[in-house]
C-alpha atoms as one frame of an Amber mdcrd trajectory, in Angstrom:
protein
   0.000   0.000   0.000   3.009   2.285   0.327   3.980   2.157  -3.376   1.077
   3.907  -5.175   2.113   7.404  -4.114   5.725   7.196  -5.410   4.395   5.479
  -8.558   1.860   8.263  -9.077   4.600  10.850  -8.659   6.729   9.111 -11.258
   3.779   8.975 -13.669   3.234  12.706 -13.139   6.916  13.332 -13.884   6.697
  11.336 -17.124   3.535  13.151 -18.196   5.120  16.493 -17.320   8.144  15.766
 -19.478   6.468  14.048 -22.421   3.253  16.071 -22.667   3.623  19.439 -20.971
   7.280  20.095 -21.819   7.793  18.420 -25.191   4.387  19.518 -26.519   4.403
  22.910 -24.842   4.728  24.754 -28.155   1.831  22.828 -29.648  -0.354  23.535
 -26.610   0.472  27.240 -26.727  -0.266  27.330 -30.466  -3.594  25.561 -29.928
  -4.659  28.266 -27.476  -4.129  30.943 -30.105  -5.825  28.764 -32.740  -8.834
  28.397 -30.451  -9.122  32.193 -30.153  -8.843  32.752 -33.923 -11.295  29.965
 -34.811 -13.683  31.140 -32.092 -13.559  34.675 -33.504 -14.250  33.382 -37.007
 -17.162  31.260 -35.783 -18.555  34.284 -33.915 -18.411  36.346 -37.100 -20.321
  33.608 -38.911 -22.869  33.559 -36.073 -23.576  37.297 -36.371 -23.937  36.996
 -40.153 -20.565  38.440 -41.195 -19.261  36.174 -43.939 -16.098  38.181 -44.593
 -14.161  38.701 -47.804 -13.792  36.004 -50.398 -10.492  34.202 -50.835  -8.489
  35.802 -53.659  -5.108  35.302 -55.288  -3.868  38.326 -53.318  -4.669  36.615
 -50.013  -2.883  33.465 -51.191   0.155  35.538 -52.186   0.287  37.174 -48.750
   0.246  33.788 -47.025   2.886  32.377 -49.414   5.108  35.417 -48.808   4.845
  34.957 -45.063   5.848  31.301 -45.405   8.878  32.245 -47.532  10.138  34.874
 -45.081   9.667  32.546 -42.096  11.560  29.766 -43.883  14.412  32.185 -44.653
  14.823  33.295 -41.038  14.374  29.737 -39.756  17.213  28.527 -41.996  19.524
  31.238 -40.629  18.574  30.508 -37.031  19.153  26.785 -37.502  22.760  27.557
 -38.445  23.304  29.124 -35.011  21.501  26.171 -33.433  23.899  23.732 -35.114
  26.837  25.719 -33.731  25.239  25.554 -30.290  24.951  21.762 -30.546  28.703
  21.495 -31.110  29.640  23.654 -28.118  29.061  21.039 -25.331  31.087  18.464
 -27.273  33.968  20.912 -27.758  33.898  21.787 -24.061  33.826  18.144 -23.000
  36.702  17.257 -25.348  38.855  20.012 -23.873  38.007  19.070 -20.298  38.755
  15.386 -20.928  42.068  16.278 -22.572  43.195  18.421 -19.631  42.119  15.782
 -17.114  43.715  12.774 -18.832  46.947  14.593 -19.675  47.214  15.856 -16.102
  46.583  12.379 -14.676  49.452  11.055 -16.799  51.761  13.869 -15.656  50.801
  13.244 -12.037  51.753   9.575 -12.302  55.177  10.471 -13.715  56.088  13.767
 -12.016  53.593  14.044  -9.141  52.130  17.272 -10.496  49.589  18.849 -10.666
  47.432  18.184  -7.598  44.619  16.044  -9.062  42.037  16.780  -6.351  42.196
  20.517  -6.912  42.338  20.127 -10.691  39.252  17.902 -10.789  37.363  20.363
  -8.591  38.272  23.210 -10.958  37.232  21.219 -14.024  33.894  20.350 -12.411
  33.432  24.012 -11.548  33.683  24.877 -15.261  30.577  22.780 -15.983  28.756
  23.885 -12.832  29.477  27.551 -13.602  28.196  27.089 -17.157  24.893  25.812
 -15.755  24.640  28.878 -13.525  25.444  31.222 -16.401  22.773  29.644 -18.601
  20.241  29.851 -15.784  21.148  33.445 -14.896  21.536  34.751 -18.422  23.948
  37.550 -17.523  26.689  36.079 -15.318  30.133  35.010 -16.550  31.164  32.517
 -13.858  32.225  29.886 -16.403  34.733  32.235 -17.993  36.274  32.846 -14.566
  36.311  29.085 -13.887  38.249  28.485 -17.108  40.812  31.091 -16.035  41.118
  29.408 -12.620  42.534  26.345 -14.381  45.738  28.349 -14.752  46.385  27.764
 -11.047  46.775  24.043 -11.688  48.887  24.659 -14.785  51.187  26.944 -12.810
  52.005  23.976 -10.572  53.787  22.461 -13.576  56.161  25.390 -13.927  59.704
  24.912 -12.593  59.266  21.141 -12.609  60.614  18.358 -14.803  57.464  18.376
 -16.933  58.513  19.104 -20.544  57.490  22.558 -21.755  55.606  21.189 -24.778
  53.311  19.247 -22.413  52.416  22.465 -20.596  51.902  24.272 -23.899  49.505
  21.531 -24.956  47.429  22.039 -21.806  47.437  25.804 -22.384  46.101  25.144
 -25.867  43.252  23.075 -24.460  42.478  25.879 -22.009  42.320  28.325 -24.925
  39.892  25.963 -26.658  37.675  26.010 -23.562  37.664  29.820 -23.646  36.596
  29.765 -27.278  33.758  27.304 -26.665  32.471  29.187 -23.602  32.520  32.524
 -25.420  30.619  30.916 -28.304  27.910  29.825 -25.865  27.690  33.358 -24.469
  27.456  34.820 -27.961  24.765  32.422 -29.144  22.681  32.969 -26.010  22.853
  36.745 -26.315  22.556  37.343 -30.052  19.370  37.124 -32.101  19.416  36.341
 -35.803  18.251  39.504 -37.613  15.991  41.082 -34.953  14.340  43.206 -37.655
  13.424  40.063 -39.571  12.041  38.576 -36.366   9.844  41.649 -35.906   8.738
  41.415 -39.526   7.799  37.760 -39.075   5.764  38.566 -35.970   3.957  41.301
 -37.916   3.351  38.901 -40.795   1.851  36.289 -38.475  -0.484  38.830 -36.854
  -1.605  40.150 -40.262  -2.153  36.633 -41.588  -4.244  35.701 -38.528  -6.365
  38.846 -38.984  -6.722  38.059 -42.680  -7.814  34.501 -41.931 -10.335  35.703
 -39.358 -12.084  37.855 -41.980 -11.776  35.576 -45.020 -14.399  33.078 -46.225
 -12.927  29.939 -47.783 -15.719  27.770 -49.161 -18.381  26.660 -46.702 -18.350
  27.587 -43.026 -16.887  24.204 -42.059 -14.188  24.450 -44.734 -13.346  27.967
 -43.586 -12.996  26.995 -39.918 -10.842  23.954 -40.713  -8.570  25.945 -43.038
  -8.256  28.805 -40.559  -7.378  26.357 -37.773  -4.702  24.624 -39.851  -3.037
  27.802 -41.137  -3.211  29.537 -37.757  -1.594  26.527 -36.049   1.139  26.407
 -38.704   2.092  30.079 -38.409   1.850  30.357 -34.622   3.821  27.154 -34.089
   6.604  28.310 -36.419   6.761  31.672 -34.656   7.092  30.012 -31.250   9.681
  27.576 -32.640  11.821  30.488 -33.821  11.692  31.971 -30.332  12.801  28.649
 -28.807  15.761  27.869 -31.054  17.034  31.457 -30.870  17.994  30.670 -27.233
  19.143  27.045 -27.454  20.590  26.567 -23.945  18.398  26.071 -20.891  18.799
  24.147 -17.632  16.439  22.868 -14.966  12.694  22.589 -15.462  12.717  25.244
 -18.193  14.630  22.882 -20.466  12.803  20.786 -23.055  14.028  18.293 -25.634
  14.224  21.173 -28.146  17.107  22.705 -26.184  20.750  21.687 -26.496  21.604
  18.962 -23.998  24.545  19.209 -21.601  24.513  15.422 -21.179  28.064  14.925
 -22.490  29.316  17.457 -19.927  27.469  15.644 -17.143  29.230  12.440 -18.207
  32.567  14.201 -17.855  31.675  15.487 -14.381  30.732  11.951 -13.319  34.145
  10.729 -14.521  35.931  13.530 -12.659  33.847  13.419  -9.481  33.807   9.617
  -9.155  37.243   8.917 -10.590  38.082   6.485  -7.768  34.780   4.608  -7.910
  35.804   2.337 -10.825  32.507   2.832 -12.639  31.653   1.089 -15.884  30.539
   2.973 -18.970  26.899   1.957 -18.475  26.942   3.223 -14.895  28.400   6.582
 -15.963  25.664   6.992 -18.567  22.983   6.009 -16.054  24.202   8.548 -13.507
  24.328  11.280 -16.166  20.768  10.414 -17.205  19.617  10.628 -13.595  21.219
  14.060 -13.310  19.176  15.298 -16.267  16.032  13.704 -14.837  16.543  15.358
 -11.460  17.145  18.772 -13.010  13.998  18.472 -15.121  11.854  16.986 -12.337
   8.475  18.589 -11.742   7.869  19.879  -8.177   6.366  17.246  -5.925   8.025
  14.237  -7.537  10.687  12.057  -5.970  13.345  13.361  -8.352  12.603  16.959
  -7.436  12.728  16.188  -3.713  16.012  14.302  -3.989  17.797  16.948  -6.025
  16.400  19.881  -4.066  15.837  21.688  -7.348  14.387  25.147  -6.695  11.306
  26.254  -8.526  11.631  28.710 -11.373  12.634  32.092 -10.061  13.603  30.788
  -6.614  17.358  30.866  -7.172  20.197  29.229  -9.096  20.338  25.473  -9.743
  21.816  23.342  -6.939  25.515  22.567  -6.801  26.363  20.008  -9.452  28.453
  17.879  -7.084  25.459  17.510  -4.744  23.229  16.453  -7.649  25.843  13.907
  -8.775  26.187  12.402  -5.308  22.405  12.040  -5.105  22.169  10.522  -8.593
  25.105   8.176  -8.033  23.880   6.763  -4.711  21.430   4.195  -6.167  23.685
   3.423  -9.146  26.978   2.736  -7.393  25.383  -0.202  -5.594  24.895  -1.941
  -8.931  27.670  -3.952 -10.528  27.814  -3.884 -14.326  26.616  -7.136 -15.855
  29.898  -7.859 -17.618  31.802  -7.610 -14.359  29.676 -10.227 -12.703  30.485
 -12.796 -15.378  33.406 -15.091 -15.539
């Protein structure tokens, strides 16, 4: 009798993620469609048939589609750049960590505990910057890596090894600055304003246009209104591709590969298998996206929107790793 409540919470979390979050744009578009179709039906009810569909009206709608497709193509280019940023960051972080571990085994430098903490802070600070929108903590965290690199000076470590680490640090700077730029910039703001104006004009045109019978008109208005409103909302979403916490949906760029790195760095001595690392990283994403009132939200202590920054990443990892570290990978139990 004690299981139904946790099960119900988990079902609510799944529904929240799969219906409310992933179909949020469709639900918002349907609300606008309902208003436009309701207005058109009201005009029919009061006897106002509206203007007849003409080639001019068709040209206006076709022009709006062309302009929206043009801006969408440009925005998708920025979105593709945003998708590469987490991978570039993770590659640089892995390179610094693995090279430093090798140097530590040979020369005893740098201090691995402090280095791992600084590398984890890069990812944690990036989460805070994305959530805040105006902070630059991740840039400072990248610069703090110099403290670990300075430990290699005046040692027996060859200079070209240190230069290689400095190059990876420069790559991290580049990737972080790209994230900042993509989050801040909008693709052709004037074109965005023009698209919004086009959508409003098209919706007004549809509300006062008669296309065949009343049923045909309402169906056509509903379809076209949904198409234009959904595309407009989609442009707004992909223009800011990074989000964390409960605001994030599957449309946003995932930081999953960075969470995998943090698991490797945080639990370096735990001898985890690849499947366990992936499972912990998945649990981190689940906890960050958990709806209030579910088990995941309670475990991760994720604040509600507007209540403060996301929790410390190391705390979230420890919580996510607790039920996973007790499991042995299947291949280790064989033989």
